[in-house]
Steps between C-alpha positions, in 0.01 A plus 500: 500500500785735566762435241292340226436824314625371168798736517766388263733644250312551176664430166842422645679175575666402824852625549607172660651448842276514805125500443385865473314631803168546324518149354566367853194694618285342229634151573442552873143606432421188298666273759299673772181396322614137517631504856294412809339811644514623856180480697518878545399570139150627428298323230267728303230403249468638148207732430433594136390851410343383176133487605475825697766705319539384138717800409764399760701290255843349464726592208355213291139594579443225758328608825735627768461408864643487848574255781297544817483373858262649757611584853586200715465666841272755663803725547561495124147574380555875486843472330532460123819439302498560123822425312560557128718230345843573354616416149649777284311627194522531120509808280468403131377215282830311512551522877137401568512203262824380660359547850182305426690218329755457777267559797139424399372557854604865464255544214216254554288367786441173315820355648442612859451251779189483718702586812818684591713470814680812621759566769666811642246777551222243443647247742308345787823473697500618860801711399227733373438607856181696438205264472316768304752453215542127542127429482401783266284492188761439228470575128771450238438669164639267234688685228419435134459852359872570435458872583605511868128499588466854361346495152169518318567462128537262205816488289679251272186277524558474878288622793660714773230522767687507830316810618164331443615188685596702808167685492312171469688355798411802714137465398495130592655572838215738579207322337587133552710493816380799702803728512395829658145394579526670839357196675458572872680829449812317384782686325686273258872518428619441141869435431527559126824423319705268287845394391713621207258569212221454753661760726523744212133439428412547867707819505290642216165392647557554873361854528200397285394197707248700709334616179482141373334384825207740458284562805678222690810719525351677804555180697845405363852616588736448206877452544755403234761224501729554201776244441752619239317769300797742500621489141777755442549715194869420483715460189575129436859385493469432127206685347550331161423161662211616720322830448410552864185474711407861430476436124313178566249676727447779246418239234255317726335832587436562131329161467295407809305819585579506872246727668609539862795730435421754778411857406791655689748264339360572153521874574864457598585302183248613234728407211621176657196348665661155482703611802184460708531124440865478611578468871773760538269770362160376620568400862545862624137565400345201682308634800342188656694345788738227381798283583733471202770236452795567268823301485802726458633257238165412343563171324259555213610852407871424532462189286404718205664832587841346577497291182406154631782455748635175633518623859739222596759675285379853412713747311627811678257707293208286617610525864529876477160519331348300787652745752355802319165324474500436878581864579224624268246258654599593856463870425151437360400303809616773737314761296178298506505410869259715699211470744271238350755397236738234634784346300725196537807450282738207536841525332424174321495372144142377511157604377137474615539240775185570701329174400802295605542381859874567471453847357220603734603340831879444476680748272554826686675834522822559691303591814308170486171623353309265270202586280279328755644710783476823300135440406399418858685809627352725232145383573552510877430127529808441718364715781708803403351843454700642211215664311664842523851387412682464171588133465784388276730200505770557237843336478802726459755292303535538122688195371292238326305277739693642797214490749567278800144364497467420129542125530386408848319169474629425150614142441370392840228250584266444206697756296827302516439354154391821330665542158709800608657309791843354434549177693856409606536129423749275682775302328321290239737199530351352821154599380542302178627198696196514727268532201661197334458296820140609534427411137650153549300446819175602337570264208562209740181581691308509174630158402423351843148640507437389143601142586288495815195635319544244224501223765179643652332501161600139439371389840172685452465333162554160661221575751273606215567176314428301817166676546408440138571129541285487814216665313532241223491216755193646668329521166580137424359381836181693440471341160509151660197585711667636812327775696630836362707682759508875549756634255749707701785457258379724219500829697838405642626427151387842381680669791814299431496596131462868589778477759730330253442774244555775759827353626624453144425866420 
């Protein structure tokens, strides 16, 4: 759920050597789908938007939808978590065709599963100390519109209806599930956010959520949780290889008809309204309370901006680029931090980890603050009273992945076999000898068991033949006028035949 965003280098081959970071992320995501899950994960059920909201479509025209689980505890009934899924976007016919071919679930609901299990922010773990979060109403907006949940347009024979999907979800929350119904004078709490592309979509919509809730908004407090929306308008290391996220955003803006651009932002950038879709420019205009997460060495942005580095052996130019990127990100975080706007920035080479138990509960800043801790502190769920304080947890080092809490919990416990973990193997000589001995022993056991089973089959067959002969003798006696005896041999014979067959198999 965290790393499986389909991020990969487009139109370029591997440079060899160690597996690139993004490819390790993608491999880890697929392996995570196959691995046994922790009991702390929350299982949500798919709800289609097709019947009630036919205009809320995926890129291919199939009905969009979301995954839903109602509150599990009384304490969670008034708390609602809505999270927009991550997954990049596309900007022209070629990029959209490639995206849909390589990751069909990003473009169509026809390949979605009936359920989805989520960790991290959605976890049922007692590490989520506040029962109101642990047992909350939870909704995960599946992402198939390829527009960072922002658009309302058709182009290149594709549908970009992310804006309509978000509106439909808000309507369902009110009309189907009772958000903001004011029952018994209750005031509901809505944590609205997302990760990566979902965070950028949540950034654009956050101030408009009350409007989308209609009359119910009088009984709802809205707060944002934005994990990795802070795209920077920074010159790439090699602009001929990658044109930059600013150019990409400008192209998407010209295609998808994003409507929630904020009047003040548009007034500030009347000739460049695309900037109101890019984090560095848009975040200063977001007024609703929020907690924002931004890694100082954001793994997704650096992958493209620093020209697809192999971080196990980066060039000096790539290392220096990562330092400048960290300084620029840190400055943005400090400028955004204010009363009601909290920020957390780990000096780590990662991206959008809030739906990962490791990223949410284990990875932390230099002062020991995790996402889980920061959210509880920001919302006052840890018993603190910091409502009038500016809250920020931002690492101070600049070198790539220099944070002391970046890898706490990595390669431990169930994560010991994760693809990015390098296992130190012992001398293979004794290991090979032990394997040869074990192979020989297993072969001998196989032979012994085979011989014993063959003997059992032969003995059972002898018993069967004996019973058949007895049945023949009984038949002959009856034929000579003897009183027919109760036939107990035939059922026994049937059992013996079945037993013989079973043992042979």
